[in-house]
N, C-alpha and C positions, 0 to 999 in steps of 0.2 A: 696618847703616847705610851707604848708599852715599856716596861722597865727591862732593859737589856742588861740585867745585873751582871751576869757572869762575864760577858764580853767587855762591859764598860769598866769593871773594877779589877777582876782577876787577871786579865791579859796584860796589864801594864805593871809589870814587876818592878820596873825602875822608878816608879812613882814614890816620892817621899811621903812621910806621914801627913804633913800638912796638905799636900795635894790630894791624897786619898781621902782625908777628912773632908775637904771642900767638895770633892766629887760625891762622897756619901751624903753630905748635906743636900746637895742638889738632887740626888736620887730620892732622898726622903721627901723633899718638897714636891717632887713630881710623882710620887707613888700614888697609885689609884686605888689601892686596896690595903686591908690590914695585913694580908699575906706579904705584899711587897714591902710594907713598912717593917714587918717582922724580919724579913731577909736583910734589909738595910741595918736594922738594929743588931743582928748577929754579926754583920761585918764591922760595925762600930765596936762591938764587944771584942772581936778578934783583933782589931787594930789597937785597941787600948791594952790588950794583953801582950801583943807583939812589941809595942814601943810605948810603955806607959808615960815616959817623960815627953816624948814627941807628941803623943795624944793630948796630954795635959796642956802643952804649949799651944797646940792647934786649937783646942777647945777655948782656952783663955783668949787667944787672938780673935777667934770667931765671935766670942761674947763681946769683946771690946769693939769690934767692927759693927756688930749689931747695935750696941749702945750708941755709938757714934752716929750711925744712920738714923736712929730714933731721935736723937737730939737735933739733928739737922732737919728732919721731917717736922719736928716740933716747931722749929723756927719758921719754917714755911707755913705751917698751919696757923701759927700765931699771927703771921704777917697778912694772911689772906683777908680777913675782914678789914683791917686797918688800911690795907693797900687800896681798897675800894673807896675809902673815905678821904685819905690823905694822898696828895700827889707824890708818887715815888720819884718823879723827875725833880721836884722841889727838894726833897731830902737828899738825893744824889748830888745835886748841884750845890745846895746851900751848906750842907754839913760835911760832904766828902770832896767837893770840887771835882766830881766825876759825872759820868753820864748815867741816864736811867738804865742803859744796857749793862753797865758795870754793876749797878746795884741788883738788877734782875739776875745776872749771872750768879751772884752770891746767894741770893734768896733761893734760887732754884737749883743751885749747885751744877750749873751747866759747865761742860768741858771747855777749859781755856788752856791752850798750850798742852793738850793731852791729859789734863787732870781736872777734877771737879773744882771749880772756884768756891772758896769758902771765906767767911768772915774770919779775920784774926780776932783774938780777944780784945784788942784795942778798938777795932772797928765795931765790934758788938757794943762796947762801951759808948762809942760815938753815936751809934744807932739808938741806943736807949736814951742817951742825953738828948738826941734830936726829938724823940717822941715826947720826952718831958718838956722840952722847950715849946714844941707845938701845942702841947696840952695847956701850958700856961698861957700862951698867946690866944688860943681859941676860948679858953675858960674865962679870960678877962675881956673878951670881945663883946661889945654891945652896939646894936644899931641905935643911933640917936634919932629921935623924932623931933 
């Protein structure tokens, strides 16, 4: 994919700072050479000069979004190994009174009603308590001979 820098960025004069910032971010991610990345960086610099407050807001929002995505990915990664050991259906039914699909939607942030499903802080507490409870049950389990 070639970087169509001039037509993608400069022709949309009505674009606000946040939209331009997001577009530049995408262009930077798709840049295939140092030259393309340098051009994008020049546009970032220009945007920061033109609207310092808007640029700062867009930058902070982008950082928060990235952190949020990283935290959610971390949940999914943490759940990967344990989901092969423990029945997710059991957890969903026993601790949430929900279906395995409901739990899977939250673990994988699948779209539900047009937005990614996520655990609430309370649901994360329940999930952690569920694993603690299962740990106690399995840790105390012994096969009698």
